[in-house]
VEXKOL-227009 format. One record per atom (N, C-alpha, C): residue number from 1; atom name; x, y, z. Coordinates in nm, 4 decimals. Example, Ala and Ser with C-alpha at 12.3 -4.5 7.8 and 13.67 -1.06 7.14 Angstrom:
+-----+----+----------+----------+----------+
:   i : at :        x :        y :        z :
+-----+----+----------+----------+----------+
:   1 :  N :   1.3190 :  -0.5690 :   0.7800 :
:   1 : CA :   1.2300 :  -0.4500 :   0.7800 :
:   1 :  C :   1.3200 :  -0.3300 :   0.7800 :
:   2 :  N :   1.2850 :  -0.2250 :   0.7080 :
:   2 : CA :   1.3670 :  -0.1060 :   0.7140 :
:   2 :  C :   1.2900 :   0.0030 :   0.7870 :
+-----+----+----------+----------+----------+
***
This chain:
+-----+----+----------+----------+----------+
:   i : at :        x :        y :        z :
+-----+----+----------+----------+----------+
:   1 :  N :   0.7118 :   9.1367 :   5.0569 :
:   1 : CA :   0.7066 :   9.0381 :   4.9695 :
:   1 :  C :   0.8029 :   8.8933 :   4.9901 :
:   2 :  N :   0.7980 :   8.7613 :   5.0554 :
:   2 : CA :   0.9166 :   8.7011 :   5.0796 :
:   2 :  C :   0.9638 :   8.6397 :   4.9211 :
:   3 :  N :   1.0775 :   8.5984 :   4.8903 :
:   3 : CA :   1.1388 :   8.5325 :   4.7960 :
:   3 :  C :   1.0921 :   8.3747 :   4.8181 :
:   4 :  N :   1.0508 :   8.2896 :   4.7335 :
:   4 : CA :   1.0517 :   8.1570 :   4.7483 :
:   4 :  C :   1.1791 :   8.1133 :   4.7436 :
:   5 :  N :   1.2213 :   8.0063 :   4.8430 :
:   5 : CA :   1.3527 :   7.9864 :   4.8500 :
:   5 :  C :   1.3599 :   7.8610 :   4.7015 :
:   6 :  N :   1.5014 :   7.8941 :   4.6719 :
:   6 : CA :   1.5284 :   7.8014 :   4.5178 :
:   6 :  C :   1.5191 :   7.6527 :   4.5673 :
:   7 :  N :   1.5061 :   7.5928 :   4.4971 :
:   7 : CA :   1.4783 :   7.4238 :   4.5007 :
:   7 :  C :   1.6192 :   7.3855 :   4.5067 :
:   8 :  N :   1.6399 :   7.2664 :   4.5710 :
:   8 : CA :   1.7529 :   7.2217 :   4.6034 :
:   8 :  C :   1.8093 :   7.1405 :   4.4163 :
:   9 :  N :   1.9581 :   7.1592 :   4.4341 :
:   9 : CA :   1.9913 :   7.1183 :   4.2700 :
:   9 :  C :   1.9353 :   6.9662 :   4.2770 :
:  10 :  N :   1.9243 :   6.8815 :   4.3558 :
:  10 : CA :   1.9169 :   6.7472 :   4.3263 :
:  10 :  C :   1.7855 :   6.7363 :   4.2840 :
:  11 :  N :   1.6827 :   6.8246 :   4.3385 :
:  11 : CA :   1.5447 :   6.8369 :   4.3329 :
:  11 :  C :   1.5247 :   6.8823 :   4.1649 :
:  12 :  N :   1.6055 :   6.9712 :   4.1616 :
:  12 : CA :   1.5751 :   7.0055 :   3.9970 :
:  12 :  C :   1.6331 :   6.9454 :   3.8907 :
:  13 :  N :   1.7503 :   6.8341 :   3.9076 :
:  13 : CA :   1.7816 :   6.7295 :   3.8521 :
:  13 :  C :   1.6737 :   6.6332 :   3.8469 :
:  14 :  N :   1.6509 :   6.5661 :   3.9653 :
:  14 : CA :   1.5289 :   6.4612 :   3.9384 :
:  14 :  C :   1.4314 :   6.5001 :   3.8844 :
:  15 :  N :   1.3637 :   6.6526 :   3.8937 :
:  15 : CA :   1.2541 :   6.6704 :   3.8085 :
:  15 :  C :   1.2619 :   6.6994 :   3.6799 :
:  16 :  N :   1.3889 :   6.7338 :   3.6272 :
:  16 : CA :   1.3948 :   6.7316 :   3.4846 :
:  16 :  C :   1.4271 :   6.6018 :   3.4121 :
:  17 :  N :   1.4628 :   6.5205 :   3.5070 :
:  17 : CA :   1.4777 :   6.3987 :   3.4583 :
:  17 :  C :   1.3143 :   6.3097 :   3.4709 :
:  18 :  N :   1.2331 :   6.3348 :   3.5366 :
:  18 : CA :   1.0982 :   6.2990 :   3.5279 :
:  18 :  C :   0.9943 :   6.3434 :   3.4162 :
:  19 :  N :   1.0601 :   6.4725 :   3.3916 :
:  19 : CA :   0.9732 :   6.5545 :   3.3024 :
:  19 :  C :   1.0207 :   6.4577 :   3.1504 :
:  20 :  N :   1.1694 :   6.4520 :   3.1443 :
:  20 : CA :   1.2283 :   6.4020 :   3.0254 :
:  20 :  C :   1.1426 :   6.2373 :   3.0020 :
:  21 :  N :   1.1442 :   6.1689 :   3.1133 :
:  21 : CA :   1.0542 :   6.0049 :   3.1173 :
:  21 :  C :   0.9214 :   6.0652 :   3.0205 :
:  22 :  N :   0.8429 :   6.1445 :   3.1014 :
:  22 : CA :   0.6943 :   6.1873 :   3.0551 :
:  22 :  C :   0.7159 :   6.2382 :   2.9145 :
:  23 :  N :   0.8097 :   6.3396 :   2.8980 :
:  23 : CA :   0.7915 :   6.3555 :   2.7296 :
:  23 :  C :   0.8373 :   6.2460 :   2.6396 :
:  24 :  N :   0.9377 :   6.1550 :   2.6892 :
:  24 : CA :   0.9582 :   6.0402 :   2.5826 :
:  24 :  C :   0.8444 :   5.9518 :   2.5691 :
:  25 :  N :   0.7790 :   5.9533 :   2.6754 :
:  25 : CA :   0.6564 :   5.8397 :   2.6565 :
:  25 :  C :   0.5527 :   5.9222 :   2.6007 :
:  26 :  N :   0.5222 :   6.0449 :   2.5953 :
:  26 : CA :   0.4257 :   6.1139 :   2.4995 :
:  26 :  C :   0.4673 :   6.1202 :   2.3695 :
:  27 :  N :   0.6083 :   6.1125 :   2.3726 :
:  27 : CA :   0.6292 :   6.1209 :   2.2002 :
:  27 :  C :   0.6329 :   5.9808 :   2.1099 :
:  28 :  N :   0.6421 :   5.8762 :   2.1918 :
:  28 : CA :   0.6241 :   5.7501 :   2.1447 :
:  28 :  C :   0.4647 :   5.7195 :   2.1607 :
:  29 :  N :   0.3814 :   5.7570 :   2.2337 :
:  29 : CA :   0.2377 :   5.7444 :   2.2300 :
:  29 :  C :   0.2002 :   5.8263 :   2.1026 :
:  30 :  N :   0.2606 :   5.9351 :   2.0795 :
:  30 : CA :   0.2088 :   6.0020 :   1.9743 :
:  30 :  C :   0.2263 :   5.9551 :   1.8551 :
:  31 :  N :   0.3594 :   5.9203 :   1.8494 :
:  31 : CA :   0.3904 :   5.8308 :   1.7185 :
:  31 :  C :   0.2774 :   5.7236 :   1.6896 :
:  32 :  N :   0.2347 :   5.6496 :   1.7990 :
:  32 : CA :   0.1587 :   5.5262 :   1.7600 :
:  32 :  C :   0.0484 :   5.5695 :   1.6843 :
:  33 :  N :  -0.0003 :   5.6943 :   1.7842 :
:  33 : CA :  -0.1631 :   5.7266 :   1.7380 :
:  33 :  C :  -0.1444 :   5.8014 :   1.5844 :
:  34 :  N :  -0.0339 :   5.8591 :   1.5520 :
:  34 : CA :  -0.0018 :   5.9214 :   1.4360 :
:  34 :  C :  -0.0336 :   5.8010 :   1.3213 :
:  35 :  N :   0.0312 :   5.6822 :   1.3671 :
:  35 : CA :   0.0579 :   5.5674 :   1.2805 :
:  35 :  C :  -0.0721 :   5.5058 :   1.2437 :
:  36 :  N :  -0.1611 :   5.5172 :   1.3436 :
:  36 : CA :  -0.2976 :   5.4606 :   1.3453 :
:  36 :  C :  -0.4112 :   5.5590 :   1.2824 :
:  37 :  N :  -0.3422 :   5.6933 :   1.2207 :
:  37 : CA :  -0.4426 :   5.7801 :   1.2009 :
:  37 :  C :  -0.5382 :   5.8540 :   1.2897 :
:  38 :  N :  -0.4854 :   5.8723 :   1.4016 :
:  38 : CA :  -0.5524 :   5.9139 :   1.5182 :
:  38 :  C :  -0.4808 :   6.0104 :   1.6030 :
:  39 :  N :  -0.4106 :   6.1112 :   1.5094 :
:  39 : CA :  -0.3359 :   6.2050 :   1.5806 :
:  39 :  C :  -0.4174 :   6.3439 :   1.6277 :
:  40 :  N :  -0.5337 :   6.3502 :   1.5756 :
:  40 : CA :  -0.6236 :   6.4539 :   1.6302 :
:  40 :  C :  -0.6815 :   6.4172 :   1.7561 :
:  41 :  N :  -0.7062 :   6.2711 :   1.7758 :
:  41 : CA :  -0.7677 :   6.2261 :   1.9100 :
:  41 :  C :  -0.6463 :   6.2715 :   2.0097 :
:  42 :  N :  -0.5292 :   6.2330 :   1.9748 :
:  42 : CA :  -0.4069 :   6.2296 :   2.0698 :
:  42 :  C :  -0.4013 :   6.3814 :   2.1107 :
:  43 :  N :  -0.3728 :   6.4650 :   2.0403 :
:  43 : CA :  -0.3620 :   6.6202 :   2.0555 :
:  43 :  C :  -0.4803 :   6.6558 :   2.1363 :
:  44 :  N :  -0.6309 :   6.6085 :   2.0967 :
:  44 : CA :  -0.7113 :   6.6427 :   2.2068 :
:  44 :  C :  -0.7087 :   6.5958 :   2.3448 :
:  45 :  N :  -0.6551 :   6.4844 :   2.3533 :
:  45 : CA :  -0.6823 :   6.4124 :   2.4839 :
:  45 :  C :  -0.5088 :   6.4623 :   2.5712 :
:  46 :  N :  -0.4151 :   6.4832 :   2.4858 :
:  46 : CA :  -0.2949 :   6.4861 :   2.5584 :
:  46 :  C :  -0.2903 :   6.6190 :   2.6765 :
:  47 :  N :  -0.3622 :   6.7259 :   2.6633 :
:  47 : CA :  -0.3469 :   6.8034 :   2.7971 :
:  47 :  C :  -0.3852 :   6.7174 :   2.9099 :
:  48 :  N :  -0.5026 :   6.6022 :   2.9244 :
:  48 : CA :  -0.5096 :   6.5649 :   3.0157 :
:  48 :  C :  -0.4203 :   6.4363 :   3.0872 :
:  49 :  N :  -0.3224 :   6.4187 :   2.9908 :
:  49 : CA :  -0.2365 :   6.3147 :   3.0028 :
:  49 :  C :  -0.1071 :   6.3880 :   3.0938 :
:  50 :  N :  -0.0616 :   6.5059 :   3.0318 :
:  50 : CA :   0.0772 :   6.5500 :   3.0801 :
:  50 :  C :   0.0316 :   6.6413 :   3.1783 :
:  51 :  N :  -0.0811 :   6.6789 :   3.2150 :
:  51 : CA :  -0.1062 :   6.7742 :   3.3192 :
:  51 :  C :  -0.0714 :   6.9149 :   3.2813 :
:  52 :  N :  -0.0375 :   6.9372 :   3.1608 :
:  52 : CA :  -0.0316 :   7.0839 :   3.0966 :
:  52 :  C :  -0.1236 :   7.1790 :   3.1383 :
:  53 :  N :  -0.2576 :   7.1565 :   3.1146 :
:  53 : CA :  -0.3597 :   7.2251 :   3.1298 :
:  53 :  C :  -0.4839 :   7.1203 :   3.1615 :
:  54 :  N :  -0.5858 :   7.1617 :   3.2260 :
:  54 : CA :  -0.6854 :   7.0471 :   3.2864 :
:  54 :  C :  -0.7657 :   7.0271 :   3.1460 :
:  55 :  N :  -0.7649 :   6.8777 :   3.1126 :
:  55 : CA :  -0.8360 :   6.8176 :   2.9989 :
:  55 :  C :  -0.9743 :   6.8621 :   2.9895 :
:  56 :  N :  -1.0073 :   6.8813 :   2.8705 :
:  56 : CA :  -1.1799 :   6.8783 :   2.8453 :
:  56 :  C :  -1.2207 :   6.7700 :   2.8957 :
:  57 :  N :  -1.3492 :   6.7692 :   2.9329 :
:  57 : CA :  -1.4551 :   6.6654 :   2.9866 :
:  57 :  C :  -1.4673 :   6.5807 :   2.8794 :
:  58 :  N :  -1.5212 :   6.4534 :   2.9046 :
:  58 : CA :  -1.5252 :   6.3646 :   2.8166 :
:  58 :  C :  -1.6323 :   6.3814 :   2.7164 :
:  59 :  N :  -1.7351 :   6.4597 :   2.7651 :
:  59 : CA :  -1.8616 :   6.5136 :   2.6598 :
:  59 :  C :  -1.7961 :   6.6149 :   2.5691 :
:  60 :  N :  -1.7115 :   6.6945 :   2.6373 :
:  60 : CA :  -1.6703 :   6.8038 :   2.5228 :
:  60 :  C :  -1.5497 :   6.7234 :   2.4376 :
:  61 :  N :  -1.4854 :   6.6120 :   2.4763 :
:  61 : CA :  -1.3750 :   6.5429 :   2.3858 :
:  61 :  C :  -1.4949 :   6.4461 :   2.2575 :
:  62 :  N :  -1.5856 :   6.4113 :   2.3051 :
:  62 : CA :  -1.6675 :   6.3404 :   2.2364 :
:  62 :  C :  -1.7277 :   6.4374 :   2.1419 :
:  63 :  N :  -1.7698 :   6.5260 :   2.1307 :
:  63 : CA :  -1.8361 :   6.6438 :   2.0696 :
:  63 :  C :  -1.7276 :   6.6713 :   1.9508 :
:  64 :  N :  -1.6024 :   6.6961 :   2.0186 :
:  64 : CA :  -1.4793 :   6.7681 :   1.9143 :
:  64 :  C :  -1.4437 :   6.6474 :   1.8466 :
:  65 :  N :  -1.4241 :   6.5546 :   1.8773 :
:  65 : CA :  -1.3859 :   6.4420 :   1.7798 :
:  65 :  C :  -1.4916 :   6.3453 :   1.7111 :
:  66 :  N :  -1.6086 :   6.3756 :   1.7288 :
:  66 : CA :  -1.7177 :   6.3130 :   1.6882 :
:  66 :  C :  -1.7432 :   6.1698 :   1.7186 :
:  67 :  N :  -1.7270 :   6.1215 :   1.8438 :
:  67 : CA :  -1.7402 :   6.0018 :   1.9231 :
:  67 :  C :  -1.8318 :   6.0093 :   2.0151 :
:  68 :  N :  -1.9199 :   5.8918 :   2.0240 :
:  68 : CA :  -2.0393 :   5.8695 :   2.1329 :
:  68 :  C :  -1.9706 :   5.9019 :   2.2659 :
:  69 :  N :  -2.0675 :   5.9471 :   2.3651 :
:  69 : CA :  -1.9825 :   5.9740 :   2.5025 :
:  69 :  C :  -1.9197 :   5.8324 :   2.5546 :
:  70 :  N :  -1.9548 :   5.7215 :   2.5273 :
:  70 : CA :  -1.9104 :   5.5948 :   2.5548 :
:  70 :  C :  -1.7931 :   5.5733 :   2.4872 :
:  71 :  N :  -1.7751 :   5.5913 :   2.3582 :
:  71 : CA :  -1.6431 :   5.5830 :   2.2717 :
:  71 :  C :  -1.5456 :   5.6580 :   2.3321 :
:  72 :  N :  -1.5778 :   5.7971 :   2.3475 :
:  72 : CA :  -1.4824 :   5.8922 :   2.4106 :
:  72 :  C :  -1.4351 :   5.8193 :   2.5571 :
:  73 :  N :  -1.4928 :   5.7735 :   2.6394 :
:  73 : CA :  -1.4514 :   5.7290 :   2.7658 :
:  73 :  C :  -1.3655 :   5.6026 :   2.7271 :
:  74 :  N :  -1.3905 :   5.5370 :   2.6134 :
:  74 : CA :  -1.2827 :   5.4203 :   2.6428 :
:  74 :  C :  -1.1606 :   5.4521 :   2.5495 :
:  75 :  N :  -1.1646 :   5.5723 :   2.4665 :
:  75 : CA :  -1.0746 :   5.6041 :   2.4126 :
:  75 :  C :  -0.9582 :   5.6781 :   2.5118 :
:  76 :  N :  -1.0143 :   5.7469 :   2.6206 :
:  76 : CA :  -0.9493 :   5.8233 :   2.6970 :
:  76 :  C :  -0.8877 :   5.7124 :   2.7831 :
:  77 :  N :  -0.9660 :   5.6247 :   2.8361 :
:  77 : CA :  -0.9171 :   5.5132 :   2.9145 :
:  77 :  C :  -0.7960 :   5.4292 :   2.8407 :
:  78 :  N :  -0.8069 :   5.3687 :   2.7064 :
:  78 : CA :  -0.7198 :   5.3318 :   2.6486 :
:  78 :  C :  -0.5626 :   5.4087 :   2.6508 :
:  79 :  N :  -0.6041 :   5.5254 :   2.5879 :
:  79 : CA :  -0.4848 :   5.6405 :   2.5859 :
:  79 :  C :  -0.4119 :   5.6519 :   2.7051 :
:  80 :  N :  -0.4549 :   5.6508 :   2.8319 :
:  80 : CA :  -0.4308 :   5.6922 :   2.9687 :
:  80 :  C :  -0.3222 :   5.5408 :   2.9897 :
:  81 :  N :  -0.3953 :   5.4278 :   2.9508 :
:  81 : CA :  -0.3268 :   5.2861 :   2.9964 :
:  81 :  C :  -0.2294 :   5.2836 :   2.9142 :
:  82 :  N :  -0.2341 :   5.3385 :   2.7744 :
:  82 : CA :  -0.1118 :   5.3284 :   2.6940 :
:  82 :  C :   0.0054 :   5.4012 :   2.7434 :
:  83 :  N :   0.0045 :   5.5255 :   2.7678 :
:  83 : CA :   0.0897 :   5.6226 :   2.8115 :
:  83 :  C :   0.1158 :   5.5767 :   2.9632 :
:  84 :  N :   0.0552 :   5.5381 :   3.0490 :
:  84 : CA :   0.1202 :   5.4701 :   3.1735 :
:  84 :  C :   0.2111 :   5.3374 :   3.1369 :
:  85 :  N :   0.1744 :   5.2371 :   3.0660 :
:  85 : CA :   0.2514 :   5.1323 :   2.9873 :
:  85 :  C :   0.3679 :   5.2059 :   2.9595 :
:  86 :  N :   0.3687 :   5.3109 :   2.8857 :
:  86 : CA :   0.5040 :   5.3691 :   2.8274 :
:  86 :  C :   0.5840 :   5.4245 :   2.9130 :
:  87 :  N :   0.5302 :   5.4762 :   3.0234 :
:  87 : CA :   0.6428 :   5.5544 :   3.1377 :
:  87 :  C :   0.6814 :   5.4482 :   3.1907 :
:  88 :  N :   0.5858 :   5.3412 :   3.2180 :
:  88 : CA :   0.6860 :   5.2145 :   3.2926 :
:  88 :  C :   0.7789 :   5.1562 :   3.2181 :
:  89 :  N :   0.7637 :   5.1834 :   3.0610 :
:  89 : CA :   0.8664 :   5.1114 :   3.0045 :
:  89 :  C :   0.9828 :   5.2118 :   2.9984 :
:  90 :  N :   0.9732 :   5.3255 :   2.9751 :
:  90 : CA :   1.0910 :   5.4339 :   2.9945 :
:  90 :  C :   1.1499 :   5.4132 :   3.1230 :
:  91 :  N :   1.0901 :   5.3863 :   3.1973 :
:  91 : CA :   1.1628 :   5.3673 :   3.3693 :
:  91 :  C :   1.2151 :   5.2791 :   3.3506 :
:  92 :  N :   1.1537 :   5.1372 :   3.3212 :
:  92 : CA :   1.2312 :   5.0101 :   3.3140 :
:  92 :  C :   1.3666 :   5.0197 :   3.2405 :
:  93 :  N :   1.3889 :   5.1034 :   3.1056 :
:  93 : CA :   1.5042 :   5.1152 :   3.0594 :
:  93 :  C :   1.6027 :   5.1683 :   3.1488 :
:  94 :  N :   1.5625 :   5.2484 :   3.2442 :
:  94 : CA :   1.6720 :   5.3191 :   3.3322 :
:  94 :  C :   1.7349 :   5.2692 :   3.4768 :
:  95 :  N :   1.6300 :   5.1577 :   3.4887 :
:  95 : CA :   1.6370 :   5.0971 :   3.6323 :
:  95 :  C :   1.7357 :   4.9734 :   3.5923 :
:  96 :  N :   1.8464 :   4.9930 :   3.7243 :
:  96 : CA :   1.9400 :   4.8631 :   3.7119 :
:  96 :  C :   1.8728 :   4.6966 :   3.7639 :
:  97 :  N :   1.8567 :   4.6292 :   3.7021 :
:  97 : CA :   1.7894 :   4.5264 :   3.6939 :
:  97 :  C :   1.6497 :   4.5255 :   3.6440 :
:  98 :  N :   1.5850 :   4.6421 :   3.6616 :
:  98 : CA :   1.4499 :   4.6554 :   3.5976 :
:  98 :  C :   1.3465 :   4.5552 :   3.6470 :
:  99 :  N :   1.3685 :   4.5136 :   3.7735 :
:  99 : CA :   1.2387 :   4.4374 :   3.7991 :
:  99 :  C :   1.1164 :   4.5044 :   3.8274 :
: 100 :  N :   0.9989 :   4.4165 :   3.8376 :
: 100 : CA :   0.8821 :   4.4995 :   3.8715 :
: 100 :  C :   0.8867 :   4.5885 :   4.0026 :
: 101 :  N :   0.8988 :   4.5685 :   4.1227 :
: 101 : CA :   0.9062 :   4.6095 :   4.2264 :
: 101 :  C :   1.0354 :   4.7486 :   4.2196 :
: 102 :  N :   1.1404 :   4.7387 :   4.1467 :
: 102 : CA :   1.1959 :   4.8517 :   4.1102 :
: 102 :  C :   1.1642 :   4.9385 :   4.0541 :
: 103 :  N :   1.0774 :   4.9277 :   3.9352 :
: 103 : CA :   0.9953 :   4.9995 :   3.8508 :
: 103 :  C :   0.8874 :   5.0851 :   3.8968 :
: 104 :  N :   0.8046 :   4.9843 :   3.9912 :
: 104 : CA :   0.7088 :   5.0687 :   4.0671 :
: 104 :  C :   0.7615 :   5.1624 :   4.1484 :
: 105 :  N :   0.8875 :   5.1069 :   4.2208 :
: 105 : CA :   0.9162 :   5.2376 :   4.3178 :
: 105 :  C :   0.9721 :   5.3719 :   4.2431 :
: 106 :  N :   1.0501 :   5.3388 :   4.1285 :
: 106 : CA :   1.0768 :   5.4354 :   4.0522 :
: 106 :  C :   0.9817 :   5.5207 :   3.9923 :
: 107 :  N :   0.8609 :   5.4511 :   3.9612 :
: 107 : CA :   0.7226 :   5.5411 :   3.9237 :
: 107 :  C :   0.6754 :   5.6238 :   4.0328 :
: 108 :  N :   0.6649 :   5.5801 :   4.1678 :
: 108 : CA :   0.6259 :   5.6293 :   4.2574 :
: 108 :  C :   0.7331 :   5.7589 :   4.2926 :
: 109 :  N :   0.8513 :   5.7417 :   4.2583 :
: 109 : CA :   0.9479 :   5.8760 :   4.2889 :
: 109 :  C :   0.9232 :   5.9600 :   4.2100 :
: 110 :  N :   0.8984 :   5.9227 :   4.0790 :
: 110 : CA :   0.8828 :   6.0183 :   3.9609 :
: 110 :  C :   0.7449 :   6.1048 :   4.0051 :
: 111 :  N :   0.6236 :   6.0501 :   4.0494 :
: 111 : CA :   0.5267 :   6.0995 :   4.0527 :
: 111 :  C :   0.5471 :   6.1954 :   4.2023 :
: 112 :  N :   0.5972 :   6.1598 :   4.2755 :
: 112 : CA :   0.6473 :   6.2472 :   4.3928 :
: 112 :  C :   0.7227 :   6.4003 :   4.3665 :
: 113 :  N :   0.7988 :   6.3526 :   4.2689 :
: 113 : CA :   0.9109 :   6.4568 :   4.2045 :
: 113 :  C :   0.8146 :   6.5605 :   4.1170 :
: 114 :  N :   0.7278 :   6.4923 :   4.0535 :
: 114 : CA :   0.6655 :   6.5935 :   3.9542 :
: 114 :  C :   0.5331 :   6.6551 :   4.0665 :
: 115 :  N :   0.4914 :   6.5970 :   4.1572 :
: 115 : CA :   0.4124 :   6.6642 :   4.2372 :
: 115 :  C :   0.4653 :   6.7743 :   4.3035 :
: 116 :  N :   0.5747 :   6.7800 :   4.3605 :
: 116 : CA :   0.6244 :   6.8582 :   4.4575 :
: 116 :  C :   0.7088 :   6.9570 :   4.3681 :
: 117 :  N :   0.6649 :   7.0563 :   4.3109 :
: 117 : CA :   0.7035 :   7.1525 :   4.2279 :
: 117 :  C :   0.8089 :   7.2585 :   4.2956 :
+-----+----+----------+----------+----------+
***
């Protein structure tokens, strides 16, 4: 059995940075949901945001949270949008100049780094 190659140090560093950005965004959005009294909604939908495990289906989430399927769909959409916005805000804080094109470029790089484990 062949041993998988060790990832390059720069990849490990970039991956850790990307995970930190995602974690900070999750923390901010989780805090917002807590303040809105919707922490249980956030916790139920979080696995689908962070990629930790496959998220529950919309119908499962609706039943678990006592929502109609349509309301669950809207809640999922809004949470994903808010998470995406917060990830972009976190990236903008680290990009010199912080222009929209640079932020999008960094977001694309973050996605690549996270996808290439």
